[in-house]
N, C-alpha and C positions, 0 to 999 in steps of 0.2 A: 918525501915529495915524489910523485910519479912523473914520468915523461911519456908523451904519446907521439909516435912518429906517424904522421898522416901522409901517405904516399899518393901522389897524383899521377895517374896514367891516362892515356887516350886510346891508342890502338894496340892490340896484341896480335902478332902474326904478320904475315906478308901482305903487301899491297894487293888490291884487286887487279885482275888482268888489265893491262894498259896503264896501270899506275906506276909510281916510282917511290923509292925509299925516302923517307924523311926521318928526322929525329924523333917524331912522335910515334913511330912504329917500333914496338919492342918485340923481338922474336919470341916465339913461344918458349923455347928452351932458356932464353935469357930471363924471361919472366919467372919461370920455375926456379932458376938459380937464385934470383933475387928473393923470392919467398923463402927459399931454403936458408939464405944468408940471414934473414930476419930471425928465423928459429935458432940458428947457430949463435947469433948474438944475444939471445935471451929476450927478444922482442915478441911478446905473446899477442896473438890476434884477438881483437875485440870486434863486436858488431856495432851497428849504428845505435841500437837501443842502449847498450852499455855505455857507449860514448856519451850519449845524451844524458843518461842518469849521472854520469861522472861530473857533469858540469856543476851539479849541486852536491854530489857525493863523491869527491875525488878519491876517497879511500877504496872505491870499488875497482879501481884500475890496478893492475900489477905494476911493479916498479918500472918496467919497460913495456909499454903497450904499442901495438901497431894497428892502424886502420888503413885498409886499402880502398882507394877511390878511383873512379873513372869518370872523365868528363865527356860529354857530347852524345853518349848513347850509341856508340858504334856496335854494329851487330857482332863484330869480332869478340866483344866481351862475352856474349852468349856462346858463340860457336868455338872460340879458342881459349879464352881466359877462364871461363867458368869451370871446365873440367880440371884445370890446374888448381884453381882455388879449392875445389871440392877435395881433390887428392891431398892437399896440404892443410886442410881444415881451416881455411880462411874465409870468413864472411867478407862482404864488401859493400860499397855504396856506389851507385851509378847516378850521375847528375845529368838529367835530360832536359834539353830545351824543347818545350812542348809544341812549338810551331812546326817542328821538324820530325815528329813521330812518324815513322814509316816512310821517311824521305831520305835525302842524302845530305852531306855536309856542304851545301852550297854556300854557307856563310864563310867557308874557308877556301872558296874556289880559286882565289888568286895565289894561294901558297901551298895547298894540299891537294892530292888527288881525290877524286870523288869516290866516296865509300858509302855503302848502305848503312842507315841507322835503324835502330830497333823500332818495330811497330808495337801496337798495344799488346798483341799476343806474346811477342818476345819479352816485353817488360813484365807481363804477368808471370811468365815462366821464370824470369830472373828472381822476382819476389818470392815465388814458391820455393826456389832453391837457395834462398839465403842472401840475396842481394837486395838491399834497400834502395828503392828508386826515389830520388829526391830532386829538388828543383835546380835547374840551370837557367832559370828565366824562361821566357816564351820565345823571344825573337833572336836570342844569342847576340844582341847588340851590347857593346861595351857600355857600362854605366856612365862613363864620362861623357858619352854622347847624348845622354837622356836627361830631361828635366826631372825634378823630384817627383812630380805627379806620374810621369811615365815609368819611373823606377818602381813606384808603389804598384802600378798596374801590372808590371812584369812579375813582381813578387806575388801579388794576390791571384792573378789569373792562372799562372802556372801551378801554384799550389792547389787551387780549387780543382783544376782539370785532372791533375795527377791523382788526387785523393778520390775523385769521383770514379775514375777509370780503374784504379788499382786497389781501392778499398784499404788503404793504409795511410797512416799519418805522414805528412810531409812537414818536417820541422828544421831541415838543414838546407842551406843554399850554397851554391858555388858560383862566384862571380865569373861571368864570361870573360875570358882572357886574363883572369886574375885582377881585373880592374874594379876596385871598390869605389873610386871616385868620391871618397869622403862621405859615403852614405851614412846617415845617422842611425845609431842603434834603434831609435824609436820607430823607424820605418819597419824594421824587422819584427820588433815586438808587436806592433799594431797588426802586422800581417800574420802573426802566429808562428814565427820562426824562433828557434832557440840558439842557432849557431850559423855562421857563414864562413866559408873557406876561400882563401886566396892562394897565392904562391909566395915563395921566398922564405929563406931561413931554414932552420932545422927542426928537430923535435920540440914539441911544446911542453912546457912545464905546467902542471896542474896544481891548483885551479887556475884557469886561464884569466889573464887580466881583462881581455875583451873577447868574448865568445863570438863576436861578429867580425873579427879580423884574425882568424886563425891561419897560421902558416902551414902550407903543405910543401913537401919535397917534390919538385917536378922531376919525374923519372923518365929517362930515355934509355936507349940500348947501351950507352957508354957510361952511365952514371956509376961513379964509385960509391956504392951504397954504404960501405963501411965508413968512409970518410964523411959522407953526408950525415950519417947517424951520430957521428961523434961531434958534429958541429954545434 
């Protein structure tokens, strides 16, 4: 049986001028150290396509697999994280809330400093360089705040827009704030998704019992990665 560690990041590097440090900022050198720790622990990088194929063919994964993900689409993923990923041979997945392409993270205005998010050209560049851009909904609202019909609209509209703009399949979803709100798997199947990520827990054993409630390790600058991977 294989295990896959799905790492969840937000921002890599220092805050923008006028901003302040929060737990969601991982310094570039710490990020590089964490990727090196994965390799030292025998966790082999996989890309989004391999991960998706492993849902039905778990034998495709190495005994220890690692998938690096980023929520919200911060431009620092392109400017700071991507060169580190490329040097270490890690593909990645970025989850983008489509209402905020080319804008800032105003959905976190009460708790996080304002930061630029990727525009469509940025997202295309990420795709070209090995980062799969997938859905984080449209409005970045927590699913517990939405009626089932509104959740379905978030799933469908974000997927359609990302696919039309980027020319790639969108089959993975990340719940905003990790809030799955009891969303039924049928909603994802109907919208054309094959997996959905939240937070909590440690590495996932394959085959996954429920591909629409996959746990990710929330990673910050002080995360004890070795301990988290052993959980």
